[in-house]
N, C-alpha and C positions, 0 to 999 in steps of 0.2 A: 865755539868761538867763532865771533861774527866777521864778516868779512867786509873790509870798506873798500867801497870803489874810488876811483880818481877823483871822485867831483866829493867826499864824502861823507857817501851816503849808503847805510847800511843794508848788505844784500839780504831778502829774504831767504831762510832756509830754503833748503831744497830737498828737505826731508825730514819733515817734522809734524808734529800732530797740528790740529786744526786750531787751535787759540795762538799756539806759536808763529803759523804759517798766516796766519789775518793780522796778529798785531805787527810782524816782521814786511808785510806788503804795507799796512798802514803808515810806521815809520819810515820805510822808503820813500811812499808818495808824500807824507813830511819835509825828508829830508832833499827831496827833489827842489821842492817849492824853496827850503831855505838856499840851495844854489842858486835857483834863478833868482833871487833877491838880493846876494851877497854883494860888498862891497859897492853898492849905489849910494849915490847922493840924493839929499831930496827932490831937486828935481828930475832927475831918473826916475827914482820911485812915484812919482806924479806923471810920468811919462805916459801920453796916449797915443793910438793908431786911430787913423781916421774911423769914423761911424762908430766908437767906441767910447765908453765913458770909464773902462777898466782901467786902472792901473794897476802895479803892481802893490805899492802899497796899502790901497784899496781892498785888494785880493787879501794881504795880510791880515787886516783888520777884519774885515769879512769873514777867513778861515778862522779867526780867533772867536769871534762869537759861534759859528759856526759847532766848535768845538764844544763851548759853556752849553749852547742851544741843547746838544745831543745828547753829550753825556754827564752834565750837571742838571739842567733841568729836565729833559725828556726822560733820561734814564734812572734819576737818582731822585727826581723830584726836588732839586735843591734851588732857590731862588737864583736869578741869576746873577752874577756881580756885576760891580761896575767892571766898564761904563755903561755898561746893557741895561741896568736896572733902571727904571723911571723914563725911559726912552717912550715915545709917543710913535711906534712904530707903524698906525693906521695911519696917522698924519706924516710920516717919514719913512716909507720903504723901504730905503734905501740908504736910511743914517748909515747904515754898519760901514757901508762902501765909502763915505764921506768921509767920514773920523778921520781918514787918514789924509784929508786936504790939507796943505803947510806943517803936517805933522813933522817932526825929528826920525831919520829911519832906525835910529837905535830904539828908542820909544814904542817903534812900531813893532820891531824884531819882539821887544822885551812883553809887550800885551801879546802877541801872540805865543811867546817860550810861557808865558802865566798861565793860558789857556791849556797849552797842551800838557805842561803838568796836573794842572786840576785832572784833564781828561783822563790823563794816564792814571791817577790814583781813583778816579772812579771806576775805570775799568775793573783794574784789581780790584775793588771793593764788589762790584757786582760779581766779579770770576768767582771769589769767595763764597757769594752768596748764591750762587745755581750755575755757574758757568756760562757755558756762551746762551743757554738754554735760558736765564735769566730774563724775565718779560720787564721791560720797562714800566717805571711805576706810573705815568704820567702817558693813557691811552691816546690814541688818535680822537679825534671828535666824532668817530662811526661808532666807537669802543675796540677798536682793533689794538691790540697791542704788539707791537715790534721786541725782539727778541734782541740781546746783545749782540748775537751772531748778524743779524739785519742790522743793527744799527752801525758793528765793525764793517760791513760790506758796503753800506749806503756812504760813510765816511773815506772808503777808499778811492770810489767812485767820485764822490765829490773831490778830491784833492785831485785825482785821475783828469778831471774836466778842467778844473783850473790851472792844472799844471799845463794843459795844450794853450790855454789862453798865457800863460807866464811866458812858453815859449817865443809866442810871438810877442808880446810883450820886449821881452830881452833881446832878442833879435834886432828889433826896431831901435835899441836902444843903441846895442855897442857892437850888433853884431855876432855876440854869444850865440852859438847854436849846440846844439845838443838833443839827447832822446829826451 
């Protein structure tokens, strides 16, 4: 049975196997970002703090891209879905962050939700094919190939880092604070 905290986040299991523990922490981090982005209008989703171009809206689009990149493209060698396909990343490496500019918050949340759904399906497939030792189908340029385990830990780190940014952004918008 999952324990849900006061912010709607599922607590990671405290005594489970490696797969359940890693997936539990990833879902907790995803839910933390959802909490930090909840209930905001378009202006708030585009709010910035001095010296940074980050916004909560941009964070949602960036993490949607990260989900599709690591779990779809790298792990299973699938083509990047829209809106990521066809982007000239060399000409505009921060396009995923700017995609949120002038976007409707509901659309941002939906884009991110769809990417997370694709990621969950990709992880389930990889687990069925080889568990946490399943090697990504697209190696790095040097030939090194990360395992699903590495990708999951990386994604937990990616979310945790950006959740720190989200804390600062949300506090600057309306004073909401929390872990």
